[in-house]
C-alpha positions, 0 to 999 in steps of 0.5 A, a space after each residue: 441486562 434489566 435490573 430489578 432497581 434500574 430499569 435500563 439494558 446494556 446493548 454492546 454495540 460499536 463506535 466506527 471511526 476512520 483511521 488514517 496512516 502515511 504509507 512510504 514503500 520502496 522497491 527496485 525495478 530491475 530491466 534486463 540487458 546483455 549490454 550496458 546502456 547510455 544516457 539512461 533518463 527516468 522520465 515518468 513512475 506510475 501506479 498501475 494498480 494497487 490495493 489494501 487488504 486486512 492481514 490483521 484486526 490493525 495491520 493492513 497489506 498494501 500492494 503496487 503495481 509500479 511502471 518506471 517509465 525512461 529513455 536510453 541509448 544502446 552502446 552498441 547502435 547508438 538507438 535512441 528509445 522509451 521502454 518502461 520496467 515494471 515490478 510489485 512493492 508491497 509493505 504491512 501499514 499499522 493503522 491502530 491499536 487494539 480495541 480498535 479494529 479494522 471493519 471487515 465490512 468497509 474497504 480501505 481507501 488507498 492513494 498512491 503516487 510514486 518517483 523513480 530514480 536510475 540506480 546504475 547498471 548490475 552486471 549480473 543479476 546471478 551467477 548462472 545467467 549472464 546476463 545484467 540489469 540497468 536497476 531504478 530506484 522506487 520510492 512509493 508514498 501515499 495515504 491510507 484510510 481505514 473504517 476501524 470499530 471500537 467497542 462500546 456499552 451505551 445504555 438505554 432507558 426502558 419506556 414507562 408503560 402507558 396504563 
C-alpha cells in the first residue's frame, strides 16, 4: 500500500526453499504357509514403488510397496525354492514448523532403500484360520525433500515520473 510520506509499495510474496528430512519406517511381511519352512534366508529387499503426499502444511505421508526376496526349504519334501513376500509400509514425516508450509505446486523428492531380516515362524495369524506365516522384519530408510514456502513482505520503491 502506498503511504503519502513514503513512496513505496508493500507486496506479499513467499520465499521458497527445500526442506529435507530423514525417513525411517519399519514393517512386517507375513508369508503365509501351512507348515513351517526350514533354512529361510533373506536374499534381498526391494522398494517396488514409493510416494510422498502432503497431508498438512508441514507433514507428508510416505508410502512404499516392499518386496522381500528369500530362499527356503519345504520341511515336508526337502525341496529348495525361492519366493518373495510383498507388503505396504507408511509413515508420517514432519518437515518443518509454521509459518513455513508445503508447496502444493512442486512435488516432493523421495529416496528410499530397505533391508529385511527373517523374524521366524508365527503358528496362527488368527484363531479362525489355521494357517501360519514366515515373518520378515523390514526397515526402510532414506530422505524426503520437499519445497516449502515462507511468507515474506517485500518493499518496492515506486519509480519517479519523468517529466
